[in-house]
TORTI-756156 format. One record per residue (C-alpha): x, y, z. Coordinates in steps of 0.05 Angstrom, whole numbers, padded with zeros to 5 digits, always signed. Layout:
XYZ ...
END
This chain:
+00308+00527-00608 +00353+00511-00667 +00358+00441-00695 +00430+00414-00704 +00435+00388-00775 +00478+00329-00756 +00421+00302-00712 +00370+00302-00768 +00362+00248-00821 +00309+00252-00875 +00311+00209-00937 +00272+00260-00976 +00322+00314-00995 +00298+00384-00983 +00238+00362-00943 +00219+00411-00888 +00189+00394-00821 +00118+00416-00810 +00091+00447-00746 +00073+00380-00713 +00142+00352-00729 +00176+00414-00701 +00139+00403-00636 +00164+00331-00635 +00235+00356-00647 +00232+00406-00589 +00203+00353-00544 +00256+00302-00563 +00313+00349-00546 +00281+00374-00482 +00267+00304-00456 +00334+00274-00480 +00295+00224-00522 +00308+00195-00590 +00250+00205-00638 +00248+00159-00699 +00203+00145-00758 +00208+00074-00782 +00176+00027-00831 +00135-00032-00808 +00195-00078-00819 +00238-00035-00773 +00276+00004-00827 +00294+00073-00798 +00271+00131-00842 +00282+00190-00797 +00316+00202-00729 +00327+00262-00684 +00345+00273-00612 +00394+00244-00561 +00422+00191-00608 +00493+00190-00582 +00474+00179-00509 +00421+00128-00525 +00448+00087-00583 +00521+00110-00587 +00514+00133-00660 +00500+00200-00694 +00428+00207-00717 +00450+00217-00789 +00477+00145-00792 +00413+00112-00767 +00379+00117-00835 +00427+00063-00859 +00402+00016-00804 +00340-00020-00778 +00314-00018-00708 +00334-00091-00701 +00407-00072-00717 +00408-00029-00655 +00379-00080-00607 +00419-00136-00574 +00403-00207-00595 +00369-00226-00529 +00317-00171-00539 +00304-00182-00613 +00239-00220-00602 +00210-00164-00558 +00231-00111-00609 +00198-00149-00667 +00136-00162-00624 +00131-00087-00609 +00137-00070-00684 +00084-00121-00701 +00035-00095-00650 +00045-00023-00674 +00037-00045-00747 -00030-00076-00725 -00053-00009-00698 -00034-00016-00625 +00001+00035-00581 +00063+00007-00546 +00091+00039-00483 +00156+00029-00445 +00179-00038-00473 +00247-00050-00443 +00303-00064-00492 +00378-00060-00492 +00416-00023-00547 +00482-00054-00567 +00536+00000-00569 +00587+00001-00626 +00645-00003-00577 +00613-00060-00538 +00566-00062-00479 +00492-00046-00477 +00447+00011-00454 +00377-00003-00425 +00324+00038-00461 +00248+00040-00462 +00213+00037-00529 +00146+00070-00540 +00109+00082-00605 +00046+00080-00647 +00025+00081-00720 +00043+00145-00758 -00021+00186-00762 -00004+00215-00831 +00037+00160-00866 +00008+00091-00875 +00061+00038-00867 +00103+00079-00819 +00111+00082-00744 +00131+00137-00696 +00178+00111-00642 +00211+00142-00581 +00271+00112-00545 +00284+00140-00476 +00330+00124-00418 +00295+00069-00378 +00316+00102-00312 +00269+00160-00325 +00207+00116-00320 +00209+00114-00244 +00227+00168-00194 +00297+00158-00165 +00269+00171-00095 +00229+00107-00096 +00256+00056-00047 +00289-00006-00076 +00318-00068-00045 +00389-00095-00052 +00372-00124-00121 +00346-00057-00146 +00273-00079-00142 +00216-00034-00119 +00184-00042-00052 +00109-00052-00045 +00091+00022-00039 +00131+00041-00100 +00099-00016-00138 +00030+00006-00117 +00044+00077-00140 +00070+00054-00208 +00010+00007-00218 -00037+00065-00203 -00003+00111-00252 -00005+00059-00307 -00078+00043-00295 -00095+00117-00304 -00053+00120-00367 -00088+00058-00394 -00156+00089-00380 -00136+00154-00413 -00110+00120-00475 -00168+00070-00477 -00124+00009-00481 -00106-00050-00437 -00033-00061-00454 -00007-00073-00384 -00009-00134-00340 +00011-00143-00267 +00039-00212-00252 +00047-00235-00181 +00099-00289-00170 +00105-00336-00110 +00170-00374-00097 +00157-00410-00031 +00219-00455-00039 +00265-00394-00041 +00270-00391+00035 +00303-00459+00039 +00351-00452-00019 +00411-00427+00021 +00409-00489+00064 +00398-00534+00004 +00449-00507-00046 +00491-00456-00008 +00493-00380-00004 +00535-00368-00066 +00491-00408-00113 +00428-00378-00083 +00454-00307-00089 +00472-00319-00163 +00402-00347-00176 +00367-00289-00142 +00409-00238-00181 +00394-00273-00246 +00319-00281-00238 +00309-00210-00210 +00349-00183-00269 +00301-00223-00314 +00241-00192-00279 +00269-00122-00291 +00284-00138-00364 +00213-00159-00380 +00181-00104-00339 +00155-00036-00362 +00215+00009-00371 +00260-00040-00335 +00238-00012-00268 +00170-00042-00255 +00191-00104-00216 +00182-00109-00141 +00202-00150-00081 +00139-00158-00040 +00169-00198+00016 +00161-00270+00039 +00190-00297-00026 +00137-00260-00066 +00150-00215-00125 +00111-00172-00173 +00124-00147-00244 +00085-00101-00291 +00095-00117-00364 +00063-00117-00432 +00022-00172-00466 +00084-00201-00499 +00102-00233-00432 +00056-00283-00398 +00055-00312-00328 +00073-00380-00359 +00134-00348-00391 +00156-00323-00323 +00145-00389-00289 +00183-00427-00343 +00242-00379-00345 +00252-00381-00270 +00246-00457-00268 +00298-00462-00324 +00345-00413-00288 +00340-00453-00223 +00356-00518-00258 +00414-00490-00298 +00447-00451-00242 +00434-00495-00182 +00414-00563-00211 +00350-00560-00170 +00277-00557-00189 +00234-00499-00166 +00159-00494-00175 +00142-00420-00180 +00069-00401-00188 +00045-00337-00221 -00021-00302-00235 -00032-00242-00280 -00081-00184-00274 -00099-00144-00336 -00103-00068-00330 -00174-00065-00355 -00218-00006-00337 -00279-00027-00378 -00342-00004-00343 -00305+00023-00282 -00266+00085-00266 -00190+00086-00266 -00192+00099-00191 -00235+00038-00180 -00189-00004-00224 -00128+00021-00186 -00160+00006-00119 -00180-00064-00142 -00110-00079-00166 -00079-00053-00102 -00128-00097-00062 -00103-00158-00100 -00031-00137-00089 -00041-00126-00015 -00077-00192-00006 -00018-00226-00040 +00038-00189-00003 +00009-00187+00067 -00032-00251+00074 +00016-00310+00080 -00043-00357+00070 -00064-00326+00004 -00043-00372-00052 -00035-00357-00125 -00095-00402-00139 -00139-00362-00092 -00115-00297-00123 -00131-00322-00192 -00204-00320-00173 -00196-00247-00151 -00153-00226-00209 -00206-00223-00263 -00193-00178-00323 -00252-00134-00303 -00240-00141-00228 -00315-00137-00223 -00325-00173-00157 -00274-00129-00121 -00302-00065-00152 -00373-00086-00133 -00352-00094-00060 -00314-00028-00063 -00376+00008-00087 -00416-00024-00031 -00365+00000+00021 -00364+00070-00010 -00439+00073-00008 -00438+00053+00066 -00387+00107+00081 -00422+00160+00040 -00491+00146+00070 -00465+00140+00141 -00498+00071+00146 -00458+00049+00207 -00464+00053+00282 -00414+00070+00337 -00407+00025+00397 -00365+00040+00458 -00322-00006+00501 -00292+00018+00567 -00218+00021+00582 -00210+00017+00657 -00154+00043+00702 -00130-00022+00736 -00104+00018+00796 -00169+00055+00812 -00223+00019+00772 -00244+00086+00742 -00264+00085+00669 -00208+00123+00635 -00240+00127+00566 -00283+00089+00516 -00258+00062+00450 -00304+00079+00392 -00318+00016+00351 -00355+00015+00285 -00409-00035+00268 -00441-00045+00200 -00510-00074+00189 -00519-00128+00241 -00492-00098+00305 -00464-00165+00326 -00422-00175+00263 -00348-00162+00267 -00325-00102+00225 -00255-00131+00216 -00262-00157+00145 -00294-00093+00120 -00241-00049+00153 -00184-00091+00125 -00217-00090+00056 -00221-00014+00061 -00147-00012+00079 -00127-00057+00022 -00167-00017-00030 -00147+00052-00006 -00216+00068+00022 -00197+00067+00095 -00181+00141+00097 -00252+00157+00077 -00278+00108+00129 -00233+00139+00183 -00257+00209+00166 -00330+00187+00169 -00321+00153+00237 -00283+00213+00265 -00337+00261+00240 -00391+00219+00272 -00352+00215+00338 -00341+00290+00341 -00416+00300+00330 -00432+00249+00384 -00386+00283+00434 -00420+00349+00426 -00491+00329+00444 -00529+00279+00485 -00493+00227+00527 -00427+00237+00490 -00424+00309+00514 -00412+00288+00587 -00348+00328+00602 -00316+00274+00645 -00318+00222+00590 -00263+00211+00538 -00268+00174+00472 -00214+00142+00428 -00221+00137+00352 -00181+00088+00311 -00137+00113+00254 -00106+00069+00202 -00032+00074+00188 -00051+00085+00116 -00091+00146+00134 -00035+00184+00168 +00014+00160+00114 -00028+00193+00060 -00012+00268+00054 -00082+00284+00028 -00117+00244+00083 -00071+00271+00137 -00090+00342+00115 -00164+00325+00120 -00152+00293+00188 -00117+00354+00215 -00171+00399+00188 -00223+00360+00228 -00180+00361+00290 -00168+00436+00286 -00243+00445+00282 -00252+00402+00345 -00212+00447+00392 -00271+00444+00441 -00257+00369+00450 -00184+00379+00470 -00165+00327+00521 -00229+00287+00511 -00216+00261+00441 -00161+00208+00435 -00133+00168+00377 -00107+00098+00368 -00063+00080+00309 -00086+00012+00283 -00034-00033+00250 -00067-00078+00200 -00020-00044+00150 +00052-00025+00165 +00078+00046+00160 +00137+00053+00113 +00156+00125+00130 +00156+00130+00206 +00185+00200+00205 +00128+00228+00163 +00076+00191+00205 +00107+00217+00269 +00102+00288+00244 +00027+00279+00236 +00022+00246+00305 +00059+00304+00338 +00012+00353+00305 -00047+00316+00335 -00015+00311+00404 +00005+00384+00401 -00069+00402+00395 -00085+00365+00460 -00106+00297+00434 -00067+00237+00462 -00046+00183+00411 -00032+00109+00423 -00011+00048+00383 -00063-00007+00379 -00047-00083+00378 +00025-00072+00399 +00068-00134+00388 +00023-00162+00332 +00038-00156+00258 +00070-00090+00238 +00068-00056+00306 +00135-00075+00337 +00188-00045+00383 +00219-00002+00329 +00154+00038+00327 +00169+00063+00397 +00234+00091+00370 +00202+00123+00309 +00135+00146+00337 +00127+00187+00400 +00060+00167+00431 +00023+00169+00497 +00004+00096+00505 +00009+00027+00473 -00044-00026+00473 -00014-00095+00483 -00042-00145+00434 -00094-00191+00465 -00059-00255+00444 -00003-00241+00493 -00053-00227+00549 -00089-00292+00537 -00024-00332+00535 +00001-00298+00598 -00064-00313+00635 -00064-00385+00609 +00003-00420+00601 +00045-00360+00623 +00087-00362+00560 +00081-00288+00547 +00099-00264+00617 +00170-00244+00595 +00140-00202+00540 +00093-00167+00588 +00151-00154+00635 +00194-00126+00579 +00142-00082+00547 +00117-00052+00613 +00188-00038+00636 +00207-00006+00571 +00143+00036+00569 +00153+00057+00641 +00223+00083+00624 +00195+00118+00562 +00138+00147+00603 +00086+00112+00559 +00024+00082+00589 +00004+00010+00575 -00065-00018+00559 -00080-00093+00558 -00133-00122+00512 -00176-00184+00523 -00182-00180+00598 -00236-00233+00608 -00236-00245+00683 -00213-00218+00751 -00152-00264+00754 -00125-00234+00689 -00137-00164+00715 -00099-00180+00779 -00041-00211+00739 -00036-00147+00697 -00033-00105+00761 +00025-00147+00785 +00062-00133+00720 +00047-00058+00725 +00000-00054+00665 -00039+00010+00677 -00104+00000+00638 -00147-00059+00617 -00200-00072+00564 -00242-00134+00554 -00308-00167+00567 -00293-00169+00642 -00301-00093+00643 -00357-00092+00592 -00375-00110+00520 -00381-00056+00466 -00446-00020+00481 -00488+00041+00465 -00511+00089+00519 -00583+00077+00540 -00634+00123+00508 -00683+00108+00564 -00651+00155+00613 -00643+00231+00608 -00580+00272+00618 -00508+00256+00602 -00491+00209+00660 -00549+00161+00671 -00545+00130+00600 -00475+00103+00616 -00496+00065+00679 -00495-00011+00669 -00496-00070+00717 -00420-00063+00723 -00412+00013+00721 -00432+00068+00770 -00418+00142+00779 -00380+00164+00841 -00351+00232+00856 -00363+00254+00784 -00326+00195+00753 -00352+00131+00722 -00325+00069+00757 -00324-00004+00740 -00354-00054+00790 -00422-00068+00818 -00398-00034+00881 -00357+00019+00848 -00296-00026+00844 -00298-00041+00919 -00315+00030+00938 -00380+00058+00963 -00441+00036+00924 -00472+00106+00927 -00488+00133+00858 -00485+00207+00839 -00553+00238+00830 -00572+00244+00757 
END
């Protein structure tokens, strides 16, 4: 590729570019970047590339200028800081600046650079369009901020880059503005909107490439930036903006996490950062002060727990327990839900499972549990052909293309369990792309495995899921069942969900059925299936009895006509038990 002479400036007449420089030139033109060589004080020595589109000037004129001449006054301190850091031997990446155009206006650019490897006292810089830092397909809110998933992806990429370059130039700051929710009532919509626009613009300006700021929901925000910005800077700037624009005092709190991979892998560092982010964005009770104890530079405590969970998954050091789901109309056991237990069988697995979700390990856990269940269903008591078993899948598992592929591979290999192996989609984490998730669900259902939604009505699992996901059943969250059986406050919800599901031809399952009165109430409201301690606690089939049927007999279950029934007397039917 030829090099247009008007785009090349070299203060040494007759100097020729060597092979490395020629590669830089080709790269600069291909990527629409502006490559510059500058002195430590910012004086431009050489420039080549997309100078007109980035700085509004021919490259040949830049040798009469300094970098500071190109940058608008508001960004001068960041530009000088970047030059100082590079002069001290650091690598700088994606510092957002704005170039002042000769005809007026400004263009957002990202500055990257490092010390010149061959010329002491000089720096190699690249200016690029800031919009190229993030994919244009990433979802943004009305203020142009990233959503949580886009923010997670960017954080992961930058952690890997930091590990590769062996530096720790990035920080992730989490910002909490609890007073934001009441501002419209306090100062009016117009003033609030202006404030939000101004402070979100500030977050973008101080972020990596101008695109690494996110709206995390519930008046919480995140921004990835360099060391020139601190959490205190962010707090002070937003407080000042609030006072100047609205005449009111806000008290934002912020905590920063350093992208440090010392002693851990980039994947572990990414997972630990994402865990902190998820705790912040999803747990309304998690305060900045609490997160500060998590957000250590080395993230050692989180990584230690991650390694413990990974060891548990890898070694298979967990047990499966089974809780019956009973047909309320016939008292027959429809299927068993497979529940995982770690260590002490009586301990709840909830915290471990949520931790696995928040650190990205839940896919591995889901695959391990599914593999164990498939093995269990092929031999011993689990091989009884009249019994069905449901395995939980996290929304994060089916939302991950790599994990979904592994899941489908296991399911394809379990064709012999068609109709006996069921799945329940758990909703500790919301699903952003329902269409993609639904495609995976339909692949599972198409292979003969029913799929349901767990904990419906709680957290992320809401009515819009029934529009986006075609499933076979929904499990009504137990809190509604308890309230309906107690004060009756949730009876309208039960009526609404059962009526809607009946019209959609979706079965309903109620959790937390603790007594006969609750079971009878659910029958009145046309709930088809029930699960709870009334029908049986999570259990393991007895190893004291041979065959595939006898191990499942308990004080409240009996076999009759080839089916397992709830009730000491077969649910009111004959007490005769099938021979075993």
